[in-house]
Biopython code that builds the backbone (N, CA, C, O; Angstrom):
import numpy as np
from Bio.PDB.StructureBuilder import StructureBuilder

atoms = [
    (1, "MET", "N", (142.429, 73.143, 102.582)),
    (1, "MET", "CA", (141.069, 72.974, 102.080)),
    (1, "MET", "C", (140.333, 71.961, 102.939)),
    (1, "MET", "O", (140.841, 70.865, 103.179)),
    (2, "LEU", "N", (139.158, 72.311, 103.398)),
    (2, "LEU", "CA", (138.356, 71.406, 104.216)),
    (2, "LEU", "C", (137.518, 70.496, 103.329)),
    (2, "LEU", "O", (136.971, 70.929, 102.314)),
    (3, "HIS", "N", (137.426, 69.246, 103.719)),
    (3, "HIS", "CA", (136.602, 68.279, 102.998)),
    (3, "HIS", "C", (135.267, 68.155, 103.708)),
    (3, "HIS", "O", (135.210, 68.103, 104.937)),
    (4, "ALA", "N", (134.205, 68.109, 102.937)),
    (4, "ALA", "CA", (132.883, 67.911, 103.518)),
    (4, "ALA", "C", (132.805, 66.504, 104.094)),
    (4, "ALA", "O", (133.365, 65.565, 103.528)),
    (5, "THR", "N", (132.120, 66.360, 105.202)),
    (5, "THR", "CA", (131.926, 65.034, 105.778)),
    (5, "THR", "C", (130.455, 64.661, 105.690)),
    (5, "THR", "O", (129.569, 65.513, 105.623)),
    (6, "VAL", "N", (130.235, 63.368, 105.691)),
    (6, "VAL", "CA", (128.903, 62.798, 105.576)),
    (6, "VAL", "C", (128.738, 61.815, 106.726)),
    (6, "VAL", "O", (129.707, 61.191, 107.157)),
    (7, "LEU", "N", (127.527, 61.676, 107.218)),
    (7, "LEU", "CA", (127.250, 60.710, 108.277)),
    (7, "LEU", "C", (127.041, 59.332, 107.667)),
    (7, "LEU", "O", (126.170, 59.139, 106.819)),
    (8, "TYR", "N", (127.845, 58.385, 108.109)),
    (8, "TYR", "CA", (127.732, 56.988, 107.684)),
    (8, "TYR", "C", (127.217, 56.165, 108.865)),
    (8, "TYR", "O", (127.687, 56.323, 109.992)),
    (9, "ALA", "N", (126.251, 55.290, 108.601)),
    (9, "ALA", "CA", (125.707, 54.405, 109.624)),
    (9, "ALA", "C", (126.227, 52.991, 109.376)),
    (9, "ALA", "O", (126.149, 52.478, 108.260)),
    (10, "PHE", "N", (126.758, 52.368, 110.430)),
    (10, "PHE", "CA", (127.335, 51.025, 110.357)),
    (10, "PHE", "C", (126.431, 50.077, 111.146)),
    (10, "PHE", "O", (126.399, 50.123, 112.376)),
    (11, "TYR", "N", (125.698, 49.219, 110.434)),
    (11, "TYR", "CA", (124.794, 48.253, 111.059)),
    (11, "TYR", "C", (125.496, 46.907, 111.118)),
    (11, "TYR", "O", (125.792, 46.310, 110.083)),
    (12, "CYS", "N", (125.763, 46.431, 112.324)),
    (12, "CYS", "CA", (126.520, 45.193, 112.522)),
    (12, "CYS", "C", (125.572, 44.054, 112.869)),
    (12, "CYS", "O", (124.649, 44.218, 113.667)),
    (13, "SER", "N", (125.813, 42.891, 112.254)),
    (13, "SER", "CA", (124.997, 41.717, 112.573)),
    (13, "SER", "C", (125.896, 40.509, 112.793)),
    (13, "SER", "O", (127.020, 40.440, 112.297)),
    (14, "GLY", "N", (125.354, 39.549, 113.564)),
    (14, "GLY", "CA", (126.068, 38.311, 113.839)),
    (14, "GLY", "C", (125.867, 37.317, 112.712)),
    (14, "GLY", "O", (125.198, 37.611, 111.721)),
    (15, "GLU", "N", (126.447, 36.148, 112.869)),
    (15, "GLU", "CA", (126.350, 35.120, 111.835)),
    (15, "GLU", "C", (124.907, 34.678, 111.608)),
    (15, "GLU", "O", (124.550, 34.240, 110.515)),
    (16, "ASP", "N", (124.079, 34.796, 112.650)),
    (16, "ASP", "CA", (122.667, 34.422, 112.530)),
    (16, "ASP", "C", (121.810, 35.538, 111.935)),
    (16, "ASP", "O", (120.599, 35.371, 111.788)),
    (17, "GLY", "N", (122.418, 36.665, 111.594)),
    (17, "GLY", "CA", (121.696, 37.777, 111.006)),
    (17, "GLY", "C", (121.090, 38.744, 112.006)),
    (17, "GLY", "O", (120.544, 39.779, 111.624)),
    (18, "GLU", "N", (121.183, 38.408, 113.286)),
    (18, "GLU", "CA", (120.635, 39.278, 114.324)),
    (18, "GLU", "C", (121.550, 40.479, 114.547)),
    (18, "GLU", "O", (122.772, 40.348, 114.481)),
    (19, "PRO", "N", (120.966, 41.650, 114.811)),
    (19, "PRO", "CA", (121.787, 42.836, 115.064)),
    (19, "PRO", "C", (122.630, 42.674, 116.327)),
    (19, "PRO", "O", (122.156, 42.174, 117.346)),
    (20, "VAL", "N", (123.893, 43.108, 116.240)),
    (20, "VAL", "CA", (124.776, 43.061, 117.408)),
    (20, "VAL", "C", (125.391, 44.416, 117.720)),
    (20, "VAL", "O", (126.124, 44.554, 118.699)),
    (21, "GLY", "N", (125.095, 45.426, 116.889)),
    (21, "GLY", "CA", (125.635, 46.741, 117.182)),
    (21, "GLY", "C", (125.346, 47.738, 116.086)),
    (21, "GLY", "O", (124.946, 47.391, 114.974)),
    (22, "PHE", "N", (125.563, 48.990, 116.440)),
    (22, "PHE", "CA", (125.366, 50.101, 115.513)),
    (22, "PHE", "C", (126.374, 51.187, 115.859)),
    (22, "PHE", "O", (126.621, 51.469, 117.031)),
    (23, "GLN", "N", (126.949, 51.789, 114.837)),
    (23, "GLN", "CA", (127.820, 52.940, 115.033)),
    (23, "GLN", "C", (127.547, 53.943, 113.930)),
    (23, "GLN", "O", (127.102, 53.578, 112.841)),
    (24, "ALA", "N", (127.816, 55.205, 114.215)),
    (24, "ALA", "CA", (127.710, 56.254, 113.207)),
    (24, "ALA", "C", (129.006, 57.055, 113.236)),
    (24, "ALA", "O", (129.549, 57.349, 114.301)),
    (25, "HIS", "N", (129.491, 57.400, 112.048)),
    (25, "HIS", "CA", (130.749, 58.149, 111.932)),
    (25, "HIS", "C", (130.609, 59.214, 110.859)),
    (25, "HIS", "O", (130.015, 58.973, 109.808)),
    (26, "GLN", "N", (131.156, 60.386, 111.125)),
    (26, "GLN", "CA", (131.271, 61.452, 110.134)),
    (26, "GLN", "C", (132.559, 61.196, 109.361)),
    (26, "GLN", "O", (133.647, 61.248, 109.936)),
    (27, "LEU", "N", (132.446, 60.922, 108.067)),
    (27, "LEU", "CA", (133.608, 60.611, 107.237)),
    (27, "LEU", "C", (133.550, 61.406, 105.946)),
    (27, "LEU", "O", (132.493, 61.905, 105.560)),
    (28, "SER", "N", (134.688, 61.521, 105.284)),
    (28, "SER", "CA", (134.746, 62.333, 104.068)),
    (28, "SER", "C", (134.665, 61.533, 102.774)),
    (28, "SER", "O", (134.666, 62.122, 101.693)),
    (29, "SER", "N", (134.592, 60.186, 102.859)),
    (29, "SER", "CA", (134.511, 59.408, 101.615)),
    (29, "SER", "C", (134.030, 57.983, 101.881)),
    (29, "SER", "O", (134.090, 57.480, 103.003)),
    (30, "ASP", "N", (133.550, 57.351, 100.806)),
    (30, "ASP", "CA", (133.172, 55.943, 100.884)),
    (30, "ASP", "C", (134.385, 55.070, 101.171)),
    (30, "ASP", "O", (134.267, 54.047, 101.845)),
    (31, "ASP", "N", (135.560, 55.467, 100.663)),
    (31, "ASP", "CA", (136.787, 54.701, 100.930)),
    (31, "ASP", "C", (137.083, 54.658, 102.430)),
    (31, "ASP", "O", (137.486, 53.620, 102.955)),
    (32, "LEU", "N", (136.882, 55.788, 103.121)),
    (32, "LEU", "CA", (137.081, 55.798, 104.576)),
    (32, "LEU", "C", (136.020, 54.970, 105.282)),
    (32, "LEU", "O", (136.283, 54.393, 106.337)),
    (33, "ALA", "N", (134.824, 54.906, 104.710)),
    (33, "ALA", "CA", (133.778, 54.055, 105.286)),
    (33, "ALA", "C", (134.183, 52.580, 105.197)),
    (33, "ALA", "O", (133.962, 51.814, 106.135)),
    (34, "LEU", "N", (134.774, 52.191, 104.072)),
    (34, "LEU", "CA", (135.262, 50.819, 103.915)),
    (34, "LEU", "C", (136.368, 50.522, 104.924)),
    (34, "LEU", "O", (136.357, 49.465, 105.554)),
    (35, "GLN", "N", (137.313, 51.432, 105.085)),
    (35, "GLN", "CA", (138.393, 51.249, 106.057)),
    (35, "GLN", "C", (137.835, 51.153, 107.474)),
    (35, "GLN", "O", (138.296, 50.332, 108.267)),
    (36, "THR", "N", (136.864, 51.972, 107.791)),
    (36, "THR", "CA", (136.259, 51.966, 109.125)),
    (36, "THR", "C", (135.522, 50.654, 109.373)),
    (36, "THR", "O", (135.611, 50.089, 110.463)),
    (37, "ALA", "N", (134.796, 50.168, 108.371)),
    (37, "ALA", "CA", (134.084, 48.894, 108.511)),
    (37, "ALA", "C", (135.071, 47.748, 108.719)),
    (37, "ALA", "O", (134.833, 46.873, 109.551)),
    (38, "GLY", "N", (136.177, 47.742, 107.973)),
    (38, "GLY", "CA", (137.187, 46.694, 108.133)),
    (38, "GLY", "C", (137.814, 46.711, 109.511)),
    (38, "GLY", "O", (138.020, 45.657, 110.113)),
    (39, "ALA", "N", (138.121, 47.901, 110.021)),
    (39, "ALA", "CA", (138.705, 48.015, 111.360)),
    (39, "ALA", "C", (137.698, 47.572, 112.422)),
    (39, "ALA", "O", (138.066, 46.911, 113.392)),
    (40, "LEU", "N", (136.443, 47.933, 112.237)),
    (40, "LEU", "CA", (135.397, 47.528, 113.181)),
    (40, "LEU", "C", (135.255, 46.010, 113.200)),
    (40, "LEU", "O", (135.104, 45.413, 114.265)),
    (41, "MET", "N", (135.303, 45.391, 112.037)),
    (41, "MET", "CA", (135.185, 43.932, 111.972)),
    (41, "MET", "C", (136.388, 43.261, 112.644)),
    (41, "MET", "O", (136.224, 42.239, 113.312)),
    (42, "GLN", "N", (137.582, 43.813, 112.480)),
    (42, "GLN", "CA", (138.772, 43.237, 113.114)),
    (42, "GLN", "C", (138.693, 43.325, 114.633)),
    (42, "GLN", "O", (139.128, 42.410, 115.332)),
    (43, "ARG", "N", (138.140, 44.420, 115.144)),
    (43, "ARG", "CA", (138.060, 44.635, 116.597)),
    (43, "ARG", "C", (136.915, 43.877, 117.262)),
    (43, "ARG", "O", (136.914, 43.709, 118.482)),
    (44, "THR", "N", (135.943, 43.417, 116.480)),
    (44, "THR", "CA", (134.725, 42.847, 117.054)),
    (44, "THR", "C", (134.478, 41.460, 116.469)),
    (44, "THR", "O", (133.854, 41.342, 115.415)),
    (45, "PRO", "N", (134.958, 40.407, 117.135)),
    (45, "PRO", "CA", (134.872, 39.064, 116.561)),
    (45, "PRO", "C", (133.448, 38.522, 116.390)),
    (45, "PRO", "O", (133.234, 37.624, 115.576)),
    (46, "ASP", "N", (132.473, 39.046, 117.136)),
    (46, "ASP", "CA", (131.107, 38.524, 116.993)),
    (46, "ASP", "C", (130.350, 39.170, 115.832)),
    (46, "ASP", "O", (129.211, 38.791, 115.555)),
    (47, "VAL", "N", (130.961, 40.135, 115.153)),
    (47, "VAL", "CA", (130.342, 40.753, 113.984)),
    (47, "VAL", "C", (130.672, 39.908, 112.752)),
    (47, "VAL", "O", (131.838, 39.661, 112.446)),
    (48, "HIS", "N", (129.618, 39.468, 112.051)),
    (48, "HIS", "CA", (129.794, 38.667, 110.839)),
    (48, "HIS", "C", (129.624, 39.524, 109.583)),
    (48, "HIS", "O", (130.264, 39.283, 108.560)),
    (49, "GLN", "N", (128.750, 40.526, 109.680)),
    (49, "GLN", "CA", (128.484, 41.357, 108.518)),
    (49, "GLN", "C", (128.217, 42.798, 108.954)),
    (49, "GLN", "O", (127.613, 43.040, 109.999)),
    (50, "ILE", "N", (128.674, 43.746, 108.144)),
    (50, "ILE", "CA", (128.439, 45.168, 108.405)),
    (50, "ILE", "C", (127.850, 45.779, 107.149)),
    (50, "ILE", "O", (128.452, 45.730, 106.076)),
    (51, "ALA", "N", (126.659, 46.358, 107.294)),
    (51, "ALA", "CA", (126.027, 47.097, 106.204)),
    (51, "ALA", "C", (126.232, 48.580, 106.498)),
    (51, "ALA", "O", (125.919, 49.052, 107.591)),
    (52, "VAL", "N", (126.754, 49.306, 105.524)),
    (52, "VAL", "CA", (127.043, 50.728, 105.705)),
    (52, "VAL", "C", (126.110, 51.529, 104.799)),
    (52, "VAL", "O", (125.986, 51.262, 103.603)),
    (53, "TRP", "N", (125.459, 52.519, 105.411)),
    (53, "TRP", "CA", (124.536, 53.383, 104.691)),
    (53, "TRP", "C", (124.929, 54.834, 104.918)),
    (53, "TRP", "O", (125.472, 55.192, 105.963)),
    (54, "SER", "N", (124.646, 55.651, 103.932)),
    (54, "SER", "CA", (124.771, 57.098, 104.058)),
    (54, "SER", "C", (123.408, 57.662, 103.686)),
    (54, "SER", "O", (123.073, 57.767, 102.506)),
    (55, "GLY", "N", (122.625, 58.025, 104.694)),
    (55, "GLY", "CA", (121.240, 58.430, 104.442)),
    (55, "GLY", "C", (120.473, 57.251, 103.877)),
    (55, "GLY", "O", (120.488, 56.166, 104.458)),
    (56, "ALA", "N", (119.806, 57.448, 102.754)),
    (56, "ALA", "CA", (119.044, 56.374, 102.111)),
    (56, "ALA", "C", (119.879, 55.588, 101.103)),
    (56, "ALA", "O", (119.362, 54.690, 100.438)),
    (57, "ARG", "N", (121.166, 55.916, 100.985)),
    (57, "ARG", "CA", (122.053, 55.285, 99.995)),
    (57, "ARG", "C", (122.845, 54.143, 100.612)),
    (57, "ARG", "O", (123.618, 54.357, 101.546)),
    (58, "PRO", "N", (122.654, 52.913, 100.091)),
    (58, "PRO", "CA", (123.509, 51.816, 100.554)),
    (58, "PRO", "C", (124.916, 52.008, 100.005)),
    (58, "PRO", "O", (125.103, 52.166, 98.799)),
    (59, "VAL", "N", (125.906, 51.993, 100.896)),
    (59, "VAL", "CA", (127.293, 52.244, 100.486)),
    (59, "VAL", "C", (128.019, 50.938, 100.226)),
    (59, "VAL", "O", (128.619, 50.758, 99.165)),
    (60, "LEU", "N", (127.970, 50.021, 101.193)),
    (60, "LEU", "CA", (128.662, 48.746, 101.041)),
    (60, "LEU", "C", (128.176, 47.764, 102.092)),
    (60, "LEU", "O", (127.581, 48.142, 103.101)),
    (61, "THR", "N", (128.444, 46.494, 101.827)),
    (61, "THR", "CA", (128.232, 45.431, 102.803)),
    (61, "THR", "C", (129.522, 44.637, 102.875)),
    (61, "THR", "O", (130.039, 44.168, 101.860)),
    (62, "LEU", "N", (130.031, 44.494, 104.083)),
    (62, "LEU", "CA", (131.280, 43.757, 104.312)),
    (62, "LEU", "C", (130.934, 42.505, 105.110)),
    (62, "LEU", "O", (130.326, 42.589, 106.177)),
    (63, "THR", "N", (131.325, 41.342, 104.586)),
    (63, "THR", "CA", (131.031, 40.066, 105.247)),
    (63, "THR", "C", (132.334, 39.382, 105.616)),
    (63, "THR", "O", (133.262, 39.306, 104.810)),
    (64, "ARG", "N", (132.390, 38.884, 106.850)),
    (64, "ARG", "CA", (133.588, 38.169, 107.308)),
    (64, "ARG", "C", (133.750, 36.887, 106.486)),
    (64, "ARG", "O", (132.783, 36.146, 106.308)),
    (65, "PRO", "N", (134.954, 36.618, 105.985)),
    (65, "PRO", "CA", (135.177, 35.381, 105.235)),
    (65, "PRO", "C", (134.991, 34.165, 106.148)),
    (65, "PRO", "O", (135.227, 34.225, 107.355)),
    (66, "ALA", "N", (134.566, 33.076, 105.538)),
    (66, "ALA", "CA", (134.411, 31.825, 106.281)),
    (66, "ALA", "C", (135.784, 31.356, 106.758)),
    (66, "ALA", "O", (136.784, 31.514, 106.058)),
    (67, "SER", "N", (135.818, 30.786, 107.944)),
    (67, "SER", "CA", (137.067, 30.229, 108.473)),
    (67, "SER", "C", (137.409, 28.965, 107.693)),
    (67, "SER", "O", (136.513, 28.209, 107.318)),
    (68, "PRO", "N", (138.692, 28.728, 107.445)),
    (68, "PRO", "CA", (139.055, 27.489, 106.767)),
    (68, "PRO", "C", (138.764, 26.294, 107.669)),
    (68, "PRO", "O", (138.894, 26.390, 108.890)),
    (69, "PRO", "N", (138.376, 25.180, 107.079)),
    (69, "PRO", "CA", (138.109, 23.992, 107.896)),
    (69, "PRO", "C", (139.382, 23.511, 108.580)),
    (69, "PRO", "O", (140.486, 23.677, 108.061)),
    (70, "PHE", "N", (139.209, 22.916, 109.748)),
    (70, "PHE", "CA", (140.351, 22.375, 110.480)),
    (70, "PHE", "C", (140.838, 21.109, 109.801)),
    (70, "PHE", "O", (140.041, 20.289, 109.344)),
    (71, "SER", "N", (142.146, 20.956, 109.739)),
    (71, "SER", "CA", (142.733, 19.760, 109.170)),
    (71, "SER", "C", (143.043, 18.793, 110.322)),
    (71, "SER", "O", (143.667, 19.163, 111.316)),
    (72, "ILE", "N", (142.593, 17.563, 110.157)),
    (72, "ILE", "CA", (142.857, 16.539, 111.179)),
    (72, "ILE", "C", (143.863, 15.559, 110.615)),
    (72, "ILE", "O", (143.528, 14.666, 109.837)),
    (73, "GLY", "N", (145.101, 15.751, 111.027)),
    (73, "GLY", "CA", (146.179, 14.844, 110.609)),
    (73, "GLY", "C", (146.397, 14.843, 109.095)),
    (73, "GLY", "O", (145.514, 15.222, 108.326)),
    (74, "THR", "N", (147.533, 14.431, 108.705)),
    (74, "THR", "CA", (147.837, 14.294, 107.275)),
    (74, "THR", "C", (148.558, 13.024, 107.003)),
    (74, "THR", "O", (148.895, 12.739, 105.854)),
]
sb = StructureBuilder()
sb.init_structure("model")
sb.init_model(0)
sb.init_chain("A")
sb.init_seg("    ")
for serial, (resi, resn, name, xyz) in enumerate(atoms, 1):
    if name == "N":
        sb.init_residue(resn, " ", resi, " ")
    sb.init_atom(name, np.array(xyz, "f"), 0.0, 1.0, " ", f" {name:<3s}", serial, name[0])
structure = sb.get_structure()
């Protein structure tokens, strides 16, 4: 059985909110869109946030967690 695919748009921005990239993928579910956004964030260290849309529908926004503060001596 073939699954219908939908075009998902991945809008990537840096920590300052400025756009740093765009990708589009044909996927069969929102769950795959989440997996794709996570993989994209892992591969691209300058991406701070990814907003994913399917047409006019906002699907999800993935934000990189803040880095833990450095510990100086104990």
